[in-house]
C-alpha positions, 0 to 999 in steps of 0.5 A: 876337231871331231871326225864325222862318222860316215855310213859304209854305203857312203864310204864305199860307193863310188861317186862316179864310175868310168870305163877308163881313166882317160874318159875322165875329161878336164871339162867333166872335172871342171863341171864338178869344180875339181882343180886337183887330182890324186891318182892311183897308178896300178890297175888305174892308169896301167897294169902292174907289169907296165913300168912306164906311162905310154903315150895315152897316159902322157897325153891325158896328163898333158890335157889335164895340165893344159886345163889347169888341173893339178895331179899327184900320183898316190900309190900303195906300191913301193918307191922303185915302181912309183919312181920309174912310172913317174920319171916321164911324168914329173909329178909329185908322187907318193909311194907306200901312201897307206891308202885308205889312210888320209895322211898322204892325201892331205899332204899331197893336197897341201903341196898342190894348194888344193883341199877336199872341196876341189880335189878328187881321187881316181882309182880302181879299188873301193876299199882303198881309193874310194874309202880314202876319198870319202874318209875326207869327204872328197869325190871318188872317181872309180875305173874298173881294174885294167888287169886284176891280180888273181890272188885270193886276197884280191879276189876277196876284195873284189867280191866285197866291192860288188854290192857297192858297185851294184848300188852305184849302178842302181843309183846312177841307172847303170851309167858308167861313163 
């Protein structure tokens, strides 16, 4: 099967942006036909230095589960970080996932019994999370980073993302939910 080529605008422009992860409600997801989520950890759910989920995060995952929405954690971080963060959540969790590559996302969807048509990706980075979602034709839900790293590499990545966030805001009327 030949992979479809997509424009850079499509690949890097979020489908929806939210102020925080928990602004993404089960009813919003249901309205899109989403029944499964692939969720980044760092700077999406918690800052890097927060080792475990707090009550806010746990309550959000409980609300997703109550609504029948499956979730897996998909992180590029190392196993000790991902395993500790997931200990209280008990989700399928994938460390060193290699986003924006698709392999781990495809495996996670298969394990959840979902596919590209009913699964969305939640993350804070366009060059990993949105790109991973759009490479598979999935919906990309993006939140601003909670506490961004200040390394030169991260500053460069964020600068590359700015025009695509601007395109999103122009298209959606600066509507961040």
